All heavy atoms as a GROMACS GRO file, in nm:
protein
  521
    1MET      N    1   0.085  -0.118  -0.002
    1MET     CA    2   0.000   0.002  -0.001
    1MET      C    3   0.089   0.124  -0.001
    1MET      O    4   0.188   0.128   0.066
    1MET     CB    5  -0.090   0.000   0.124
    1MET     CG    6  -0.172   0.127   0.138
    1MET     SD    7  -0.267   0.140   0.292
    1MET     CE    8  -0.391   0.019   0.260
    2LYS      N    9   0.047   0.223  -0.075
    2LYS     CA   10   0.117   0.351  -0.083
    2LYS      C   11   0.020   0.456  -0.026
    2LYS      O   12  -0.098   0.460  -0.062
    2LYS     CB   13   0.150   0.382  -0.226
    2LYS     CG   14   0.243   0.498  -0.245
    2LYS     CD   15   0.273   0.521  -0.392
    2LYS     CE   16   0.349   0.411  -0.453
    2LYS     NZ   17   0.398   0.441  -0.586
    3VAL      N   18   0.071   0.545   0.059
    3VAL     CA   19  -0.010   0.654   0.115
    3VAL      C   20   0.045   0.785   0.064
    3VAL      O   21   0.165   0.807   0.059
    3VAL     CB   22   0.001   0.653   0.271
    3VAL    CG1   23  -0.063   0.775   0.332
    3VAL    CG2   24  -0.064   0.529   0.327
    4ILE      N   25  -0.048   0.876   0.022
    4ILE     CA   26  -0.013   1.011  -0.020
    4ILE      C   27  -0.073   1.106   0.083
    4ILE      O   28  -0.190   1.095   0.114
    4ILE     CB   29  -0.066   1.043  -0.159
    4ILE    CG1   30  -0.004   0.944  -0.260
    4ILE    CG2   31  -0.032   1.185  -0.195
    4ILE    CD1   32  -0.065   0.954  -0.397
    5THR      N   33   0.008   1.193   0.139
    5THR     CA   34  -0.038   1.282   0.247
    5THR      C   35   0.026   1.418   0.227
    5THR      O   36   0.116   1.437   0.147
    5THR     CB   37  -0.002   1.219   0.384
    5THR    OG1   38  -0.058   1.302   0.486
    5THR    CG2   39   0.149   1.207   0.405
    6PHE      N   40  -0.025   1.515   0.303
    6PHE     CA   41   0.020   1.652   0.294
    6PHE      C   42   0.069   1.699   0.435
    6PHE      O   43   0.021   1.650   0.535
    6PHE     CB   44  -0.095   1.746   0.250
    6PHE     CG   45  -0.150   1.713   0.114
    6PHE    CD1   46  -0.246   1.614   0.100
    6PHE    CD2   47  -0.096   1.773   0.005
    6PHE    CE1   48  -0.295   1.585  -0.025
    6PHE    CE2   49  -0.145   1.742  -0.124
    6PHE     CZ   50  -0.245   1.644  -0.136
    7LEU      N   51   0.161   1.790   0.434
    7LEU     CA   52   0.211   1.847   0.559
    7LEU      C   53   0.214   1.998   0.545
    7LEU      O   54   0.264   2.050   0.445
    7LEU     CB   55   0.351   1.796   0.590
    7LEU     CG   56   0.407   1.837   0.725
    7LEU    CD1   57   0.337   1.765   0.838
    7LEU    CD2   58   0.558   1.805   0.731
    8GLY      N   59   0.164   2.065   0.645
    8GLY     CA   60   0.157   2.209   0.644
    8GLY      C   61   0.245   2.275   0.751
    8GLY      O   62   0.330   2.210   0.811
    9THR      N   63   0.218   2.401   0.774
    9THR     CA   64   0.295   2.476   0.872
    9THR      C   65   0.216   2.513   1.000
    9THR      O   66   0.264   2.586   1.081
    9THR     CB   67   0.345   2.612   0.810
    9THR    OG1   68   0.233   2.685   0.764
    9THR    CG2   69   0.438   2.583   0.693
   10GLY      N   70   0.099   2.458   1.012
   10GLY     CA   71   0.012   2.487   1.127
   10GLY      C   72   0.072   2.428   1.254
   10GLY      O   73   0.167   2.350   1.254
   11LYS      N   74   0.014   2.472   1.368
   11LYS     CA   75   0.058   2.422   1.499
   11LYS      C   76  -0.011   2.286   1.522
   11LYS      O   77  -0.133   2.278   1.537
   11LYS     CB   78   0.025   2.519   1.607
   11LYS     CG   79   0.072   2.473   1.744
   11LYS     CD   80   0.036   2.568   1.854
   11LYS     CE   81   0.087   2.513   1.984
   11LYS     NZ   82   0.008   2.549   2.095
   12TYR      N   83   0.066   2.177   1.520
   12TYR     CA   84   0.014   2.047   1.540
   12TYR      C   85   0.024   2.009   1.687
   12TYR      O   86   0.131   2.023   1.744
   12TYR     CB   87   0.089   1.944   1.454
   12TYR     CG   88   0.073   1.958   1.305
   12TYR    CD1   89   0.153   1.891   1.217
   12TYR    CD2   90  -0.020   2.050   1.253
   12TYR    CE1   91   0.138   1.904   1.081
   12TYR    CE2   92  -0.035   2.064   1.112
   12TYR     CZ   93   0.048   1.989   1.029
   12TYR     OH   94   0.031   2.007   0.896
   13GLU      N   95  -0.088   1.966   1.746
   13GLU     CA   96  -0.087   1.929   1.886
   13GLU      C   97  -0.110   1.780   1.901
   13GLU      O   98  -0.175   1.715   1.817
   13GLU     CB   99  -0.201   2.004   1.956
   13GLU     CG  100  -0.177   2.157   1.959
   13GLU     CD  101  -0.284   2.231   2.034
   13GLU    OE1  102  -0.352   2.173   2.120
   13GLU    OE2  103  -0.301   2.352   2.008
   14GLU      N  104  -0.058   1.722   2.005
   14GLU     CA  105  -0.070   1.580   2.025
   14GLU      C  106  -0.215   1.540   2.042
   14GLU      O  107  -0.291   1.601   2.116
   14GLU     CB  108   0.010   1.536   2.150
   14GLU     CG  109   0.024   1.385   2.158
   14GLU     CD  110   0.146   1.345   2.237
   14GLU    OE1  111   0.254   1.374   2.192
   14GLU    OE2  112   0.126   1.280   2.342
   15THR      N  113  -0.253   1.437   1.969
   15THR     CA  114  -0.391   1.388   1.961
   15THR      C  115  -0.391   1.236   1.956
   15THR      O  116  -0.297   1.179   1.903
   15THR     CB  117  -0.460   1.444   1.836
   15THR    OG1  118  -0.454   1.585   1.839
   15THR    CG2  119  -0.601   1.396   1.821
   16THR      N  120  -0.496   1.174   2.006
   16THR     CA  121  -0.515   1.031   1.984
   16THR      C  122  -0.610   1.015   1.870
   16THR      O  123  -0.728   1.054   1.881
   16THR     CB  124  -0.566   0.960   2.109
   16THR    OG1  125  -0.471   0.981   2.217
   16THR    CG2  126  -0.585   0.811   2.088
   17TYR      N  127  -0.564   0.959   1.755
   17TYR     CA  128  -0.649   0.941   1.641
   17TYR      C  129  -0.723   0.810   1.651
   17TYR      O  130  -0.666   0.711   1.692
   17TYR     CB  131  -0.562   0.945   1.514
   17TYR     CG  132  -0.500   1.078   1.489
   17TYR    CD1  133  -0.373   1.107   1.534
   17TYR    CD2  134  -0.569   1.176   1.416
   17TYR    CE1  135  -0.318   1.233   1.512
   17TYR    CE2  136  -0.514   1.303   1.394
   17TYR     CZ  137  -0.386   1.328   1.440
   17TYR     OH  138  -0.332   1.452   1.420
   18LEU      N  139  -0.848   0.811   1.609
   18LEU     CA  140  -0.932   0.689   1.606
   18LEU      C  141  -0.964   0.652   1.467
   18LEU      O  142  -1.003   0.734   1.384
   18LEU     CB  143  -1.063   0.712   1.684
   18LEU     CG  144  -1.048   0.747   1.831
   18LEU    CD1  145  -1.188   0.777   1.889
   18LEU    CD2  146  -0.987   0.635   1.908
   19HIS      N  147  -0.950   0.523   1.435
   19HIS     CA  148  -0.986   0.474   1.301
   19HIS      C  149  -1.139   0.478   1.289
   19HIS      O  150  -1.211   0.437   1.380
   19HIS     CB  151  -0.935   0.330   1.283
   19HIS     CG  152  -0.941   0.284   1.142
   19HIS    ND1  153  -1.059   0.243   1.084
   19HIS    CD2  154  -0.844   0.272   1.049
   19HIS    CE1  155  -1.032   0.207   0.960
   19HIS    NE2  156  -0.903   0.224   0.937
   20PRO      N  157  -1.189   0.529   1.177
   20PRO     CA  158  -1.336   0.540   1.162
   20PRO      C  159  -1.411   0.411   1.156
   20PRO      O  160  -1.528   0.405   1.180
   20PRO     CB  161  -1.351   0.620   1.033
   20PRO     CG  162  -1.229   0.596   0.959
   20PRO     CD  163  -1.121   0.578   1.059
   21HIS      N  164  -1.342   0.301   1.123
   21HIS     CA  165  -1.406   0.169   1.114
   21HIS      C  166  -1.342   0.074   1.215
   21HIS      O  167  -1.227   0.039   1.201
   21HIS     CB  168  -1.394   0.112   0.974
   21HIS     CG  169  -1.449   0.201   0.867
   21HIS    ND1  170  -1.583   0.222   0.851
   21HIS    CD2  171  -1.387   0.278   0.775
   21HIS    CE1  172  -1.602   0.307   0.753
   21HIS    NE2  173  -1.487   0.344   0.703
   22GLY      N  174  -1.413   0.043   1.320
   22GLY     CA  175  -1.360  -0.046   1.421
   22GLY      C  176  -1.313   0.019   1.546
   22GLY      O  177  -1.289  -0.045   1.647
   23GLY      N  178  -1.296   0.152   1.546
   23GLY     CA  179  -1.259   0.228   1.667
   23GLY      C  180  -1.119   0.203   1.718
   23GLY      O  181  -1.087   0.244   1.830
   24LYS      N  182  -1.028   0.145   1.638
   24LYS     CA  183  -0.893   0.126   1.681
   24LYS      C  184  -0.827   0.264   1.699
   24LYS      O  185  -0.849   0.353   1.621
   24LYS     CB  186  -0.813   0.047   1.576
   24LYS     CG  187  -0.668   0.026   1.610
   24LYS     CD  188  -0.594  -0.045   1.499
   24LYS     CE  189  -0.446  -0.047   1.532
   24LYS     NZ  190  -0.364  -0.099   1.424
   25SER      N  191  -0.749   0.280   1.809
   25SER     CA  192  -0.681   0.406   1.827
   25SER      C  193  -0.534   0.392   1.801
   25SER      O  194  -0.475   0.283   1.827
   25SER     CB  195  -0.709   0.459   1.971
   25SER     OG  196  -0.655   0.374   2.066
   26ALA      N  197  -0.474   0.496   1.752
   26ALA     CA  198  -0.330   0.502   1.731
   26ALA      C  199  -0.267   0.564   1.854
   26ALA      O  200  -0.330   0.628   1.936
   26ALA     CB  201  -0.298   0.586   1.609
   27LYS      N  202  -0.135   0.545   1.870
   27LYS     CA  203  -0.067   0.608   1.981
   27LYS      C  204  -0.075   0.756   1.967
   27LYS      O  205  -0.079   0.809   1.856
   27LYS     CB  206   0.079   0.558   1.990
   27LYS     CG  207   0.164   0.596   1.872
   27LYS     CD  208   0.304   0.537   1.883
   27LYS     CE  209   0.381   0.563   1.755
   27LYS     NZ  210   0.508   0.499   1.756
   28PRO      N  211  -0.081   0.830   2.076
   28PRO     CA  212  -0.090   0.976   2.069
   28PRO      C  213   0.027   1.036   1.988
   28PRO      O  214   0.141   0.992   2.002
   28PRO     CB  215  -0.085   1.021   2.217
   28PRO     CG  216  -0.131   0.901   2.294
   28PRO     CD  217  -0.081   0.783   2.213
   29SER      N  218  -0.007   1.130   1.902
   29SER     CA  219   0.096   1.191   1.815
   29SER      C  220   0.043   1.328   1.768
   29SER      O  221  -0.079   1.342   1.753
   29SER     CB  222   0.122   1.104   1.696
   29SER     OG  223   0.208   1.169   1.605
   30PRO      N  224   0.130   1.421   1.739
   30PRO     CA  225   0.087   1.544   1.676
   30PRO      C  226   0.069   1.528   1.524
   30PRO      O  227   0.021   1.617   1.455
   30PRO     CB  228   0.202   1.644   1.706
   30PRO     CG  229   0.321   1.557   1.718
   30PRO     CD  230   0.272   1.426   1.774
   31LEU      N  231   0.110   1.413   1.470
   31LEU     CA  232   0.110   1.392   1.326
   31LEU      C  233   0.009   1.287   1.282
   31LEU      O  234   0.014   1.172   1.322
   31LEU     CB  235   0.247   1.348   1.277
   31LEU     CG  236   0.363   1.444   1.306
   31LEU    CD1  237   0.494   1.378   1.279
   31LEU    CD2  238   0.344   1.571   1.221
   32PHE      N  239  -0.086   1.326   1.195
   32PHE     CA  240  -0.180   1.231   1.142
   32PHE      C  241  -0.108   1.119   1.063
   32PHE      O  242  -0.151   1.006   1.062
   32PHE     CB  243  -0.279   1.304   1.050
   32PHE     CG  244  -0.377   1.213   0.982
   32PHE    CD1  245  -0.469   1.147   1.053
   32PHE    CD2  246  -0.371   1.198   0.847
   32PHE    CE1  247  -0.559   1.060   0.990
   32PHE    CE2  248  -0.459   1.114   0.779
   32PHE     CZ  249  -0.554   1.045   0.857
   33GLN      N  250   0.004   1.153   1.002
   33GLN     CA  251   0.080   1.057   0.924
   33GLN      C  252   0.124   0.939   1.010
   33GLN      O  253   0.130   0.827   0.966
   33GLN     CB  254   0.201   1.121   0.860
   33GLN     CG  255   0.163   1.223   0.750
   33GLN     CD  256   0.128   1.360   0.806
   33GLN    OE1  257   0.123   1.384   0.925
   33GLN    NE2  258   0.100   1.453   0.715
   34GLU      N  259   0.156   0.964   1.136
   34GLU     CA  260   0.197   0.859   1.229
   34GLU      C  261   0.080   0.763   1.254
   34GLU      O  262   0.098   0.642   1.264
   34GLU     CB  263   0.249   0.918   1.360
   34GLU     CG  264   0.331   0.820   1.440
   34GLU     CD  265   0.414   0.887   1.548
   34GLU    OE1  266   0.402   1.013   1.568
   34GLU    OE2  267   0.489   0.816   1.612
   35ALA      N  268  -0.038   0.818   1.267
   35ALA     CA  269  -0.161   0.736   1.282
   35ALA      C  270  -0.182   0.652   1.158
   35ALA      O  271  -0.219   0.533   1.170
   35ALA     CB  272  -0.284   0.824   1.313
   36LEU      N  273  -0.162   0.707   1.041
   36LEU     CA  274  -0.172   0.630   0.915
   36LEU      C  275  -0.083   0.508   0.918
   36LEU      O  276  -0.120   0.400   0.874
   36LEU     CB  277  -0.142   0.718   0.796
   36LEU     CG  278  -0.246   0.823   0.757
   36LEU    CD1  279  -0.193   0.908   0.643
   36LEU    CD2  280  -0.376   0.755   0.716
   37LEU      N  281   0.041   0.527   0.968
   37LEU     CA  282   0.134   0.414   0.978
   37LEU      C  283   0.078   0.310   1.073
   37LEU      O  284   0.086   0.188   1.042
   37LEU     CB  285   0.269   0.463   1.025
   37LEU     CG  286   0.350   0.541   0.925
   37LEU    CD1  287   0.483   0.589   0.990
   37LEU    CD2  288   0.381   0.459   0.801
   38ASP      N  289   0.025   0.352   1.187
   38ASP     CA  290  -0.032   0.258   1.284
   38ASP      C  291  -0.150   0.182   1.224
   38ASP      O  292  -0.161   0.062   1.246
   38ASP     CB  293  -0.076   0.329   1.410
   38ASP     CG  294   0.037   0.362   1.505
   38ASP    OD1  295   0.150   0.320   1.476
   38ASP    OD2  296   0.012   0.431   1.604
   39PHE      N  297  -0.236   0.250   1.156
   39PHE     CA  298  -0.360   0.187   1.104
   39PHE      C  299  -0.337   0.097   0.986
   39PHE      O  300  -0.400  -0.006   0.972
   39PHE     CB  301  -0.462   0.297   1.068
   39PHE     CG  302  -0.514   0.378   1.182
   39PHE    CD1  303  -0.548   0.512   1.165
   39PHE    CD2  304  -0.533   0.322   1.309
   39PHE    CE1  305  -0.597   0.588   1.269
   39PHE    CE2  306  -0.582   0.400   1.414
   39PHE     CZ  307  -0.616   0.531   1.396
   40TYR      N  308  -0.251   0.141   0.895
   40TYR     CA  309  -0.245   0.071   0.765
   40TYR      C  310  -0.107   0.005   0.734
   40TYR      O  311  -0.099  -0.071   0.638
   40TYR     CB  312  -0.281   0.166   0.650
   40TYR     CG  313  -0.419   0.217   0.666
   40TYR    CD1  314  -0.444   0.352   0.703
   40TYR    CD2  315  -0.530   0.137   0.645
   40TYR    CE1  316  -0.573   0.402   0.718
   40TYR    CE2  317  -0.660   0.186   0.660
   40TYR     CZ  318  -0.679   0.316   0.696
   40TYR     OH  319  -0.807   0.364   0.712
   41SER      N  320   0.000   0.039   0.802
   41SER     CA  321   0.132  -0.011   0.773
   41SER      C  322   0.168  -0.009   0.626
   41SER      O  323   0.204  -0.109   0.568
   41SER     CB  324   0.143  -0.158   0.827
   41SER     OG  325   0.120  -0.162   0.963
   42PRO      N  326   0.162   0.112   0.565
   42PRO     CA  327   0.193   0.119   0.424
   42PRO      C  328   0.341   0.094   0.397
   42PRO      O  329   0.425   0.113   0.480
   42PRO     CB  330   0.156   0.266   0.387
   42PRO     CG  331   0.175   0.335   0.514
   42PRO     CD  332   0.134   0.242   0.622
   43GLN      N  333   0.369   0.049   0.276
   43GLN     CA  334   0.504   0.024   0.237
   43GLN      C  335   0.578   0.154   0.197
   43GLN      O  336   0.699   0.162   0.206
   43GLN     CB  337   0.509  -0.074   0.118
   43GLN     CG  338   0.460  -0.210   0.153
   43GLN     CD  339   0.452  -0.298   0.029
   43GLN    OE1  340   0.418  -0.252  -0.079
   43GLN    NE2  341   0.480  -0.424   0.052
   44GLU      N  342   0.501   0.250   0.157
   44GLU     CA  343   0.556   0.378   0.112
   44GLU      C  344   0.461   0.491   0.150
   44GLU      O  345   0.340   0.478   0.142
   44GLU     CB  346   0.574   0.376  -0.038
   44GLU     CG  347   0.647   0.489  -0.096
   44GLU     CD  348   0.675   0.473  -0.243
   44GLU    OE1  349   0.633   0.375  -0.306
   44GLU    OE2  350   0.740   0.564  -0.302
   45MET      N  351   0.518   0.604   0.195
   45MET     CA  352   0.441   0.721   0.225
   45MET      C  353   0.502   0.839   0.146
   45MET      O  354   0.623   0.870   0.166
   45MET     CB  355   0.442   0.753   0.374
   45MET     CG  356   0.358   0.874   0.409
   45MET     SD  357   0.352   0.909   0.589
   45MET     CE  358   0.246   0.782   0.647
   46LEU      N  359   0.423   0.901   0.061
   46LEU     CA  360   0.462   1.022  -0.012
   46LEU      C  361   0.409   1.142   0.057
   46LEU      O  362   0.286   1.153   0.077
   46LEU     CB  363   0.412   1.015  -0.153
   46LEU     CG  364   0.455   0.890  -0.233
   46LEU    CD1  365   0.380   0.888  -0.369
   46LEU    CD2  366   0.604   0.885  -0.254
   47VAL      N  367   0.495   1.232   0.100
   47VAL     CA  368   0.455   1.352   0.172
   47VAL      C  369   0.472   1.470   0.080
   47VAL      O  370   0.582   1.502   0.032
   47VAL     CB  371   0.540   1.374   0.300
   47VAL    CG1  372   0.496   1.499   0.376
   47VAL    CG2  373   0.536   1.251   0.388
   48LEU      N  374   0.361   1.539   0.051
   48LEU     CA  375   0.361   1.655  -0.034
   48LEU      C  376   0.365   1.780   0.056
   48LEU      O  377   0.291   1.791   0.152
   48LEU     CB  378   0.237   1.661  -0.121
   48LEU     CG  379   0.217   1.534  -0.205
   48LEU    CD1  380   0.088   1.546  -0.290
   48LEU    CD2  381   0.334   1.510  -0.299
   49LEU      N  382   0.459   1.872   0.024
   49LEU     CA  383   0.472   1.997   0.102
   49LEU      C  384   0.531   2.104   0.016
   49LEU      O  385   0.603   2.077  -0.079
   49LEU     CB  386   0.550   1.973   0.229
   49LEU     CG  387   0.694   1.929   0.219
   49LEU    CD1  388   0.762   1.950   0.353
   49LEU    CD2  389   0.710   1.784   0.182
   50THR      N  390   0.500   2.227   0.057
   50THR     CA  391   0.554   2.342  -0.016
   50THR      C  392   0.697   2.370   0.034
   50THR      O  393   0.738   2.317   0.138
   50THR     CB  394   0.467   2.466   0.011
   50THR    OG1  395   0.478   2.499   0.152
   50THR    CG2  396   0.323   2.446  -0.031
   51PRO      N  397   0.773   2.455  -0.035
   51PRO     CA  398   0.906   2.494   0.016
   51PRO      C  399   0.897   2.558   0.154
   51PRO      O  400   0.986   2.536   0.239
   51PRO     CB  401   0.958   2.593  -0.090
   51PRO     CG  402   0.889   2.553  -0.215
   51PRO     CD  403   0.751   2.507  -0.169
   52THR      N  404   0.793   2.633   0.181
   52THR     CA  405   0.778   2.693   0.313
   52THR      C  406   0.759   2.583   0.419
   52THR      O  407   0.819   2.588   0.528
   52THR     CB  408   0.657   2.788   0.315
   52THR    OG1  409   0.678   2.892   0.216
   52THR    CG2  410   0.640   2.855   0.449
   53ALA      N  411   0.676   2.486   0.388
   53ALA     CA  412   0.653   2.378   0.482
   53ALA      C  413   0.781   2.291   0.499
   53ALA      O  414   0.807   2.242   0.608
   53ALA     CB  415   0.537   2.289   0.437
   54ALA      N  416   0.859   2.280   0.396
   54ALA     CA  417   0.983   2.201   0.408
   54ALA      C  418   1.084   2.268   0.502
   54ALA      O  419   1.166   2.200   0.563
   54ALA     CB  420   1.048   2.185   0.267
   55ALA      N  421   1.075   2.399   0.514
   55ALA     CA  422   1.165   2.472   0.605
   55ALA      C  423   1.107   2.484   0.746
   55ALA      O  424   1.175   2.532   0.834
   55ALA     CB  425   1.190   2.613   0.547
   56HIS      N  426   0.984   2.436   0.766
   56HIS     CA  427   0.916   2.448   0.894
   56HIS      C  428   0.955   2.331   0.985
   56HIS      O  429   0.990   2.228   0.944
   56HIS     CB  430   0.764   2.450   0.868
   56HIS     CG  431   0.688   2.497   0.986
   56HIS    ND1  432   0.643   2.415   1.082
   56HIS    CD2  433   0.640   2.624   1.021
   56HIS    CE1  434   0.574   2.483   1.170
   56HIS    NE2  435   0.572   2.609   1.134
   57SER      N  436   0.941   2.357   1.116
   57SER     CA  437   0.969   2.252   1.218
   57SER      C  438   0.883   2.128   1.203
   57SER      O  439   0.927   2.021   1.249
   57SER     CB  440   0.961   2.312   1.355
   57SER     OG  441   0.830   2.348   1.386
   58ASN      N  442   0.762   2.139   1.148
   58ASN     CA  443   0.678   2.019   1.132
   58ASN      C  444   0.747   1.912   1.045
   58ASN      O  445   0.735   1.793   1.072
   58ASN     CB  446   0.542   2.053   1.072
   58ASN     CG  447   0.454   2.134   1.164
   58ASN    OD1  448   0.475   2.134   1.285
   58ASN    ND2  449   0.356   2.199   1.110
   59TRP      N  450   0.818   1.954   0.944
   59TRP     CA  451   0.889   1.860   0.855
   59TRP      C  452   1.002   1.791   0.933
   59TRP      O  453   1.019   1.672   0.923
   59TRP     CB  454   0.941   1.935   0.732
   59TRP     CG  455   1.016   1.853   0.637
   59TRP    CD1  456   1.142   1.878   0.593
   59TRP    CD2  457   0.975   1.733   0.569
   59TRP    NE1  458   1.182   1.780   0.503
   59TRP    CE2  459   1.077   1.689   0.489
   59TRP    CE3  460   0.859   1.656   0.577
   59TRP    CZ2  461   1.072   1.574   0.409
   59TRP    CZ3  462   0.852   1.541   0.498
   59TRP    CH2  463   0.957   1.501   0.417
   60ASN      N  464   1.075   1.870   1.014
   60ASN     CA  465   1.180   1.807   1.097
   60ASN      C  466   1.122   1.711   1.197
   60ASN      O  467   1.173   1.603   1.219
   60ASN     CB  468   1.259   1.915   1.169
   60ASN     CG  469   1.339   2.001   1.075
   60ASN    OD1  470   1.381   1.959   0.971
   60ASN    ND2  471   1.356   2.128   1.114
   61THR      N  472   1.008   1.747   1.257
   61THR     CA  473   0.943   1.657   1.353
   61THR      C  474   0.900   1.529   1.285
   61THR      O  475   0.920   1.420   1.337
   61THR     CB  476   0.818   1.729   1.413
   61THR    OG1  477   0.863   1.844   1.483
   61THR    CG2  478   0.743   1.634   1.510
   62MET      N  479   0.842   1.540   1.166
   62MET     CA  480   0.794   1.420   1.095
   62MET      C  481   0.914   1.328   1.062
   62MET      O  482   0.906   1.210   1.084
   62MET     CB  483   0.724   1.455   0.968
   62MET     CG  484   0.679   1.333   0.888
   62MET     SD  485   0.596   1.367   0.737
   62MET     CE  486   0.436   1.408   0.806
   63GLN      N  487   1.022   1.386   1.015
   63GLN     CA  488   1.136   1.305   0.982
   63GLN      C  489   1.194   1.232   1.100
   63GLN      O  490   1.239   1.117   1.092
   63GLN     CB  491   1.242   1.388   0.914
   63GLN     CG  492   1.203   1.438   0.774
   63GLN     CD  493   1.309   1.524   0.714
   63GLN    OE1  494   1.409   1.473   0.664
   63GLN    NE2  495   1.283   1.653   0.715
   64THR      N  496   1.192   1.298   1.214
   64THR     CA  497   1.244   1.240   1.337
   64THR      C  498   1.152   1.130   1.392
   64THR      O  499   1.200   1.022   1.427
   64THR     CB  500   1.262   1.349   1.446
   64THR    OG1  501   1.352   1.448   1.397
   64THR    CG2  502   1.314   1.289   1.574
   65ARG      N  503   1.022   1.156   1.392
   65ARG     CA  504   0.929   1.058   1.452
   65ARG      C  505   0.899   0.940   1.362
   65ARG      O  506   0.872   0.834   1.409
   65ARG     CB  507   0.797   1.130   1.483
   65ARG     CG  508   0.812   1.229   1.601
   65ARG     CD  509   0.677   1.289   1.635
   65ARG     NE  510   0.589   1.191   1.689
   65ARG     CZ  511   0.543   1.188   1.812
   65ARG    NH1  512   0.581   1.281   1.897
   65ARG    NH2  513   0.459   1.095   1.852
   66LEU      N  514   0.906   0.961   1.230
   66LEU     CA  515   0.872   0.851   1.138
   66LEU      C  516   1.001   0.785   1.091
   66LEU      O  517   1.001   0.684   1.028
   66LEU     CB  518   0.786   0.899   1.027
   66LEU     CG  519   0.653   0.970   1.065
   66LEU    CD1  520   0.574   1.000   0.943
   66LEU    CD2  521   0.572   0.882   1.159
   0.00000   0.00000   0.00000
């Protein structure tokens, strides 16, 4: 499975994401992408972001956590 996702520059806060089918919860994270990994275990994740987002701390956080 391949996942395509987006990353922005907003303030991301730690949240517990719930899967809409079955109610499974992912570990708490500020990143929805981390929940996607927990729910689906994709082989590949493509992250689309602007140059501004690439220079933002959210991108560094994602690279560190994932």
